[in-house]
C-alpha positions in Angstrom: 26.0 22.6 82.1 23.4 25.4 82.1 25.1 27.0 85.1 28.5 26.8 83.5 27.2 28.3 80.3 25.5 31.2 82.1 28.7 31.8 84.0 30.8 31.8 80.9 28.6 34.2 79.1 28.5 36.6 82.1 32.3 36.6 82.1 32.5 37.8 78.5 32.0 41.4 79.6 34.7 41.2 82.2 37.3 40.0 79.7 36.2 42.2 76.9 34.8 39.8 74.3 32.5 41.8 72.0 31.5 38.8 69.8 29.8 37.1 72.7 27.0 39.6 72.2 26.0 38.2 68.8 26.2 34.7 70.2 23.8 35.6 73.0 21.2 36.4 70.3 21.3 32.9 68.7 18.9 31.1 71.0 17.6 31.2 74.7 20.4 30.5 77.2 18.6 27.6 78.8 18.6 25.8 75.4 22.3 26.3 74.6 24.1 23.0 74.7 27.8 22.4 75.2 28.2 21.3 71.6 26.4 24.4 70.4 29.0 26.6 72.2 31.8 25.0 70.1 30.1 25.6 66.8 30.6 29.4 66.6 33.4 31.9 67.2 31.2 33.6 69.8 30.5 30.4 71.6 34.2 29.6 71.7 34.9 33.0 73.2 32.3 32.4 75.8 34.1 29.2 76.8 37.4 31.1 76.7 35.9 33.6 79.2 35.3 30.7 81.5 39.0 29.7 81.2 39.9 33.3 82.3 37.8 32.8 85.4 40.1 29.9 86.5 43.1 32.2 86.8 44.0 32.4 90.6 44.6 36.1 90.6 44.6 37.3 94.2 42.3 40.2 93.4 39.6 42.1 95.3 37.5 38.9 95.6 40.3 36.7 97.0 40.0 35.9 100.6 43.0 34.0 102.2 40.7 32.2 104.5 38.2 30.9 101.9 39.8 31.2 98.5 39.2 32.8 95.1 36.0 34.4 93.6 34.6 34.7 97.2 31.8 37.1 96.8 29.1 35.6 99.1 28.6 37.5 102.3 30.2 35.8 105.3 30.4 38.4 108.0 33.8 39.7 109.0 35.5 37.1 106.7 34.2 39.3 103.8 36.8 41.9 104.8 39.7 39.5 104.8 42.7 40.5 102.7 46.1 38.8 101.9 47.8 42.0 103.3 46.6 40.9 106.7 48.9 37.8 106.7 51.9 40.0 106.4 53.7 42.8 108.2 52.0 45.6 106.1 48.5 45.4 107.6 46.2 43.6 110.0 42.5 42.9 110.3 41.2 45.5 112.7 39.4 43.3 115.2 42.5 41.2 115.6 41.2 37.9 114.3 42.4 35.9 111.4 45.5 33.8 111.0 48.8 34.6 109.3 48.6 31.7 106.9 45.9 30.8 104.3 43.0 28.8 105.5 41.8 26.9 102.3 42.9 24.1 100.1 43.9 25.1 96.6 44.0 22.0 94.4 42.5 23.0 91.1 43.1 20.0 88.9 39.5 20.1 87.7 40.3 23.6 86.4 43.5 22.3 84.7 41.5 19.5 83.1 38.9 22.0 81.7 41.7 24.2 80.3 43.3 21.1 78.7 39.9 20.2 77.2 39.5 23.7 75.9 42.8 23.6 74.1 41.8 20.4 72.4 38.5 21.9 71.5 40.2 24.9 69.9 42.3 22.6 67.8 39.2 20.7 66.7 37.4 23.9 65.9 40.3 25.0 63.8 40.2 21.8 61.8 36.4 22.3 61.2 36.9 25.8 60.0 35.0 27.4 62.9 38.1 29.3 64.0 40.8 30.8 61.8 44.5 30.1 62.5 45.1 33.5 64.1 42.2 33.2 66.5 43.0 29.6 67.3 46.7 30.4 68.0 45.7 33.2 70.3 43.1 31.2 72.2 45.5 28.3 72.8 48.1 30.8 74.1 45.5 32.4 76.4 44.6 29.0 77.7 48.2 28.0 78.3 48.7 31.4 80.1 45.8 30.6 82.4 47.1 27.1 83.0 50.6 28.4 83.8 49.1 30.9 86.2 47.2 28.0 87.9 50.5 26.1 88.3 52.1 29.3 89.7 49.3 29.3 92.3 50.1 25.7 93.1 53.9 25.9 93.2 54.1 28.8 95.6 51.8 26.9 98.0 53.0 23.3 97.6 56.3 23.2 95.9 56.6 20.5 93.3 53.2 19.3 92.0 51.9 16.9 89.3 52.2 18.5 85.8 49.3 17.6 83.6 49.4 19.4 80.3 47.1 17.3 78.2 43.7 15.6 78.4 44.2 12.2 80.0 41.1 10.4 78.7 43.1 8.2 76.4 45.3 7.0 79.4 42.4 5.4 81.2 42.5 1.6 81.5 39.2 0.1 82.8 39.7 -1.3 86.3 43.1 0.4 86.7 42.8 4.0 87.9 46.5 4.0 88.7 47.1 4.7 85.0 45.8 8.2 85.5 47.9 9.1 88.5 50.7 11.5 87.9 53.5 11.9 90.5 54.8 15.2 91.8 57.5 16.8 89.8 60.4 18.3 91.6 60.0 21.8 92.8 62.7 23.0 90.4 61.1 21.3 87.4 57.7 22.7 88.4 59.0 26.2 88.3 60.9 25.6 85.1 57.7 24.4 83.5 55.8 27.5 84.5 58.5 29.8 83.3 58.8 28.0 80.0 55.1 28.2 79.4 54.9 31.9 80.1 57.9 32.5 77.8 56.5 30.5 75.0 53.0 32.0 75.1 54.5 35.4 75.1 55.6 34.7 71.5 52.0 33.8 70.5 50.1 36.6 72.2 49.5 40.1 70.7 51.5 43.1 71.8 48.5 45.5 71.9 45.9 45.7 74.7 42.4 44.3 73.9 40.1 44.7 76.9 41.5 42.6 79.7 42.8 39.8 77.5 46.3 38.5 78.0 49.1 40.1 76.1 52.8 39.3 75.4 53.7 41.8 78.1 51.5 40.2 80.7 53.1 36.8 79.9 56.6 38.3 80.2 55.6 40.0 83.4 54.5 36.7 84.8 57.7 35.1 83.7 59.6 37.7 85.5 57.6 37.3 88.7 57.7 33.5 88.7 61.4 33.3 87.9 62.2 35.8 90.8 60.1 33.7 93.1 62.0 30.5 92.2 65.3 32.2 92.4 64.6 33.4 95.9 63.4 30.0 97.1 66.7 28.5 95.9 68.9 31.2 97.4 67.2 31.4 100.8 66.3 27.7 101.4 68.8 27.6 104.2 67.0 30.2 106.2 64.2 27.7 106.9 65.4 24.2 105.9 63.1 21.2 106.2 63.7 17.5 106.2 61.7 14.4 105.2 60.8 12.3 102.1 59.5 15.2 100.1 62.9 17.0 100.7 64.9 13.9 99.8 63.0 13.6 96.5 63.4 17.3 95.9 59.6 17.8 95.8 60.2 20.8 98.0 63.4 22.8 98.0 65.6 23.9 95.1 69.3 23.5 95.0 71.1 26.8 95.7 73.1 26.3 92.5 69.9 26.8 90.5 69.4 30.4 91.8 71.5 32.0 89.1 69.5 30.2 86.4 66.2 31.5 87.7 67.6 35.1 88.3 68.8 35.0 84.7 65.3 34.1 83.5 63.8 37.0 85.5 66.4 39.4 84.0 65.7 38.1 80.5 62.0 38.6 80.8 62.3 42.0 82.4 64.8 43.2 79.8 62.5 42.2 76.9 59.7 44.3 78.5 62.0 47.2 79.2 63.4 47.2 75.7 60.3 46.6 73.6 57.1 47.4 75.5 57.1 51.1 74.9 54.9 52.0 77.9 56.0 54.2 80.8 55.3 54.9 84.4 52.1 56.9 85.0 52.8 60.4 86.0 56.6 59.8 85.8 57.7 63.5 86.2 55.6 65.4 88.7 56.3 69.1 89.3 55.4 69.0 92.9 54.9 66.6 95.8 51.2 67.2 95.7 51.1 66.3 92.0 53.0 63.2 92.7 50.6 62.1 95.4 47.6 62.8 93.1 49.1 60.9 90.2 50.0 57.8 92.4 46.5 57.7 93.9 44.8 58.1 90.5 46.9 55.2 89.0 44.8 52.7 90.9 41.3 54.1 90.2 41.4 54.4 86.5 38.3 53.1 84.7 40.5 51.3 82.2 44.2 50.4 82.7 46.9 52.9 81.8 50.1 52.1 79.9 52.0 51.2 83.1 49.6 48.2 83.6 50.7 44.9 82.0 48.0 42.6 83.4 44.7 43.5 85.1 41.2 42.2 85.8 38.0 44.1 85.1 34.6 44.0 86.8 31.0 45.0 86.1 28.5 46.1 88.7 27.6 42.8 90.4 24.6 44.3 92.2 22.7 44.4 88.9 20.7 41.3 88.2 22.8 39.6 90.9 25.5 38.4 88.5 28.0 38.9 91.2 30.8 40.1 89.0 31.9 43.2 90.9 33.7 43.6 94.2 33.5 45.6 97.4 36.9 47.1 98.1 35.8 50.7 98.4 32.8 49.5 100.4 34.2 47.2 102.9 37.2 49.4 103.7 35.4 52.7 103.9 36.0 54.4 107.3 33.3 54.9 109.9 33.0 58.6 109.1 32.4 58.0 105.4 30.7 54.6 105.4 28.2 54.5 102.5 26.1 51.9 104.2 28.2 48.7 104.5 27.4 46.3 107.3 31.1 45.6 107.9 33.5 48.4 107.2 36.7 50.2 108.2 38.6 47.0 109.1 41.8 47.5 107.1 44.6 48.5 109.5 48.0 49.3 107.9 50.8 48.8 110.3 53.3 51.3 111.7 55.9 48.9 110.4 55.0 49.9 106.9 54.4 53.6 107.6 57.9 53.9 109.2 59.5 52.8 105.9 58.5 55.9 103.9 61.2 58.5 103.4 60.9 62.2 103.9 62.3 64.7 101.4 65.6 65.2 103.0 66.9 63.6 99.8 70.5 63.2 101.0 71.3 60.4 98.6 70.9 57.5 101.1 67.3 56.5 100.6 67.0 56.0 104.4 63.5 55.7 105.8 62.1 58.4 108.1 60.2 56.7 110.9 57.5 58.6 112.7 59.0 60.6 115.6 57.1 60.2 118.8 59.6 61.1 121.6 62.2 63.8 122.2 64.7 61.2 123.5 64.6 59.2 120.3 63.6 55.9 122.1 61.2 54.8 119.5 60.1 51.5 121.0 56.6 50.0 121.5 54.8 50.3 124.7 53.7 46.8 125.7 50.2 46.1 126.8 49.2 49.7 126.3 45.8 49.1 127.9 47.3 48.2 131.3 47.2 51.1 133.8 50.6 52.7 134.2 52.2 51.4 131.0 51.8 54.7 129.3 53.5 57.3 131.5 52.5 60.8 130.7 55.8 61.9 132.2 57.7 60.2 129.4 59.2 62.7 126.9 56.6 62.5 124.1 56.7 65.1 121.4 53.7 67.3 121.5 52.2 68.0 118.0 49.7 70.7 117.2 47.5 68.5 115.0 46.9 64.8 114.2 48.5 65.2 110.8 51.8 66.9 111.8 53.9 63.8 112.2 53.3 62.9 108.5 54.2 66.2 106.9 57.0 66.2 104.3 56.7 62.4 103.8 57.0 60.5 100.5 54.0 61.3 98.4 53.1 57.6 98.2 52.4 57.5 101.9 49.2 59.5 101.8 48.4 58.2 98.3 48.3 54.7 99.7 47.4 55.2 103.4 45.0 57.4 105.2 46.9 58.9 108.2 45.4 60.5 111.3 44.1 64.0 110.4 44.0 63.4 106.7 40.9 64.1 104.6 39.0 61.5 102.7 36.1 62.6 100.4 36.4 66.0 101.9 36.0 64.7 105.5 38.7 65.2 108.1 39.5 61.7 109.4 39.8 61.5 113.2 41.9 58.5 114.4 42.6 58.8 118.2 43.0 56.0 120.7 43.4 57.8 124.0 43.4 60.9 126.1 45.8 62.5 128.7 43.8 64.4 131.3 44.9 67.7 132.6 46.2 66.0 135.8 48.2 63.5 133.8 45.8 60.5 134.1 45.7 58.4 130.9 42.7 56.8 129.2 43.4 54.5 126.3 41.1 52.4 124.0 37.9 53.7 125.6 36.0 56.8 124.7 36.5 58.6 128.0 35.6 62.3 128.2 37.6 65.0 130.0 37.6 68.7 130.3 40.5 70.7 128.9 42.1 73.8 130.5 40.1 75.8 128.0 36.8 74.5 129.5 35.8 72.4 126.5 35.0 68.7 126.7 37.2 66.3 124.7 36.9 62.6 123.9 39.5 60.0 123.7 38.4 58.8 120.3 38.0 62.4 119.1 34.2 62.6 119.0 31.3 61.5 121.1 29.2 59.7 118.5 30.4 56.4 116.9 30.1 57.8 113.4 32.2 60.9 114.3 35.6 59.0 114.5 37.3 56.3 112.6 39.8 54.7 115.0 40.0 52.3 117.9 36.3 52.0 118.7 35.1 48.6 120.1 38.6 47.3 119.9 38.7 43.5 119.7 35.0 43.2 119.0 34.4 41.1 115.9 30.8 42.2 115.5 31.1 46.0 115.9 34.8 46.7 115.6 34.5 48.7 112.4 37.5 51.0 113.0 41.2 51.0 112.3 43.1 49.7 115.3 46.6 50.7 114.1 46.0 54.4 113.6 45.9 54.1 109.8 43.6 53.0 107.0 43.9 52.2 103.3 43.6 54.7 100.5 45.1 52.7 97.6 42.3 51.6 95.2 39.7 53.4 97.2 37.2 55.3 95.0 37.4 58.5 97.0 36.1 60.8 94.2 33.1 58.5 93.7 32.3 58.2 97.4 29.0 60.0 97.2 27.7 57.7 94.5 28.9 54.4 96.0 26.2 51.8 96.5 25.9 50.0 99.8 25.3 46.8 98.0 27.9 44.0 97.9 29.8 43.5 94.7 28.8 46.9 93.3 32.4 48.3 92.9 34.0 48.1 89.5 37.5 49.5 90.0 39.9 47.3 87.9 42.5 45.2 89.8 46.1 45.7 88.7 48.0 42.5 88.8 51.3 43.5 87.1 52.6 46.9 86.4 55.9 48.3 85.2 56.9 49.3 88.7 57.0 45.6 89.7 59.1 44.8 86.7 61.6 47.6 87.5 61.9 46.1 91.0 62.1 42.5 89.8 65.0 43.5 87.6 66.8 45.5 90.3 66.5 42.7 92.8 67.6 40.0 90.4 70.6 42.1 89.3 71.8 42.8 92.8 71.2 39.2 94.0 72.9 37.5 91.1 75.5 40.0 89.8 74.0 39.5 86.3 72.4 42.2 84.2 73.1 45.9 84.0 73.6 47.5 87.4 73.5 51.0 86.0 70.1 50.3 84.4 68.9 48.7 87.6 69.8 51.8 89.6 68.1 54.0 87.1 64.9 52.0 87.3 65.0 52.1 91.1 65.4 55.8 91.2 62.8 56.4 88.5 60.2 55.1 91.0 61.4 57.6 93.6 61.5 60.4 91.1 57.8 59.6 90.3 57.2 60.3 94.0 58.9 63.7 93.6 62.3 62.8 95.1 65.2 64.7 93.5 68.2 62.7 94.5 69.5 59.3 93.3 70.2 56.5 95.8 72.6 53.6 95.5 71.6 50.2 94.2 71.7 48.1 97.4 69.5 45.2 98.3 68.2 47.1 101.3 67.1 50.0 99.1 65.5 47.7 96.6 63.5 45.8 99.2 62.4 48.9 101.0 61.3 50.5 97.7 59.4 47.3 96.9 57.4 47.5 100.1 56.6 51.2 99.7 55.7 51.1 96.0 53.7 47.9 96.0 51.9 48.2 99.4 48.5 46.5 99.5 48.9 45.0 96.0 49.1 41.4 97.2 52.8 41.1 96.9 54.2 41.5 100.4 53.0 38.2 101.9 54.5 36.2 99.0 57.7 38.3 99.1 58.1 37.2 102.8 57.4 33.6 101.7 59.9 33.5 98.8 62.6 35.2 100.8 61.8 33.1 103.9 61.2 36.1 106.2 57.8 35.2 107.8 59.2 33.1 110.6 61.9 35.6 111.4 59.4 38.5 111.6 56.6 36.8 113.5 58.7 34.7 115.8 60.7 37.8 117.0 58.1 40.4 117.5 54.6 41.8 116.8 53.1 44.1 114.3 53.0 47.8 115.4 50.4 50.4 115.8 50.5 54.1 116.4 48.0 55.4 119.0 47.4 59.2 118.7 46.2 60.7 122.1 44.9 64.2 122.8 46.9 65.8 125.6 44.9 68.2 127.8 47.8 69.2 130.1 48.5 72.3 128.0 46.4 75.4 127.7 45.7 74.5 124.1 45.3 70.8 123.7 48.0 69.0 121.7 48.7 65.5 120.5 51.1 62.8 121.5 51.7 59.6 119.6 52.4 56.3 121.3 53.9 53.3 119.6 52.2 50.1 120.6 52.0 46.4 119.7 49.0 45.6 117.5 46.3 44.5 119.9 45.5 41.3 117.9 49.0 40.1 118.1 49.4 41.0 121.7 46.2 39.2 122.7 47.7 36.0 121.2 51.1 36.6 122.8 52.5 37.1 119.4 52.1 34.9 116.3 54.0 31.8 115.4 55.0 31.0 111.8 56.9 27.7 111.5 59.2 26.6 108.8 56.7 23.9 107.6 54.2 26.7 107.0 56.1 27.8 103.9 54.5 24.8 102.3 50.9 23.7 102.5 49.6 20.2 103.2 49.0 18.2 100.0 45.3 17.3 99.9 44.0 13.8 99.4 47.3 11.9 99.7 45.4 8.8 101.0 43.8 8.4 97.6 46.1 10.2 95.1 49.3 8.5 96.5 51.3 11.7 96.4 54.2 12.3 98.8 53.2 14.6 101.6 55.0 17.8 102.5 57.2 18.0 105.6 55.4 18.3 109.0 52.0 17.1 107.8 
């Protein structure tokens, strides 16, 4: 109990409960009993803060291989990120899987939330809480519980729904009375959507620290309804068979898709009509202003109007309360590492970079892939390390600098991604993976040195010392591979302006995590409208284009599914959405079973009097080492834990 109390009180600051402070003054923490917590408003808020901690937000402390609130140091696993399971990024050293590696079965958390709801009702009857506070606390607890069920449903399909304390159901000698069977997948999603919709009517409309609001609840309703709609519509892309399918514990009838799309549209429309907030930096005068605005959106000390749901942090290196995170620390590049032991291991893919538009703005919205060859044959070089696979005689475009291929690209590219030759914290970032000698010989993925025609010595990685470059060093080395291995690194959420003051201590970063923002709602609405034929197509097109206008595009593009999905990937990159978008639309197995993630390998070319640069498309080395990755249809659902004792029907393939 003491541990739980201390944890709850430490969480108060994160959520924004000011009245916890007065409660802390009542008596020493080691003498606070569980009953004592329920006797004051401050104590109840401390317990509510603990309820907030159960929300499975895939934030800066989520690791897909170990789970939520994972702050303890565990080597390279500490740099894991859900983006690395998708086609938008990879873990630099090439390790890690493309599915989650932990069991999420939080029924103890659900029980604690249900107990809290009953405790609030009791405190209301005793006069400890007034009606307004009690109503809000119950709504917040139901929000947390609905979010927990969302975390379950997207992993397991239909699950047991327990929305009350079961203590009265227990029959001595008959534990079967407490067992609850799985609901169908459709009913599980309907329960979640209903809960978010109902609590939206009980929660305040104004922001109060990081507490849940009406708009956060409606945002979650929009997200969950779109998820369920996609599952129904695209089941046939990866059908399964077995008892769980026969009982509809996994799988949703295609006929249900329109219902779920309608729920998404309804929630989004309520936000769009009544929220009153707007996109941050919606009308930039220049591309550079657009880039600056988009970058700043993610490093605000407190959330801006665009944000509907976020999580806050305090410096976890102080008193070891472990309530911060390490995003700007773990993902800092080698040239600007403030002292982290593992760093620079976030490698965005060329697949993502190729999606960004340029400013041709011809009304099509077509992507502008990086140009590497004069003949237009933009295909990957397989096994780039093997001698002879890169032919210097091939018609590669020679660029004058590392950054030239990325000029005139959508402002969000360099606001989200550090490209070769960009600056970070005032430092020019060098990302090179090879060298073409003056005689045409090629060196790749090793820091060979060669003399140019100008008599100077050049290095394949761009510098001699290991802290002088940020790409391709020690490739494949899990201990020392602290470099990008795709030719790109992450900028979104990185505290570039605070670089000089960053601590090297774990959990010392306090940048808030944005879970839902208006941009996602715009894209939810547009996708639901075009997929279902419901809603307002003109409004959906306006919303789609407003995101591009925020990035300084001047044209309007048509509302097509291709444009909406492309815009979703560009706008929401590295925000934890892409992996689950691939799951709900059943795209994982198609992507991974047909190819590999892509890298861009810049190489200095010494064949000309003044050295130039060529850029070679390659397969990501981690995928190539494993001869590609395999994502099976059964992997869209996780194995139900403990079926031998809980008696639940297992998912297909397990």
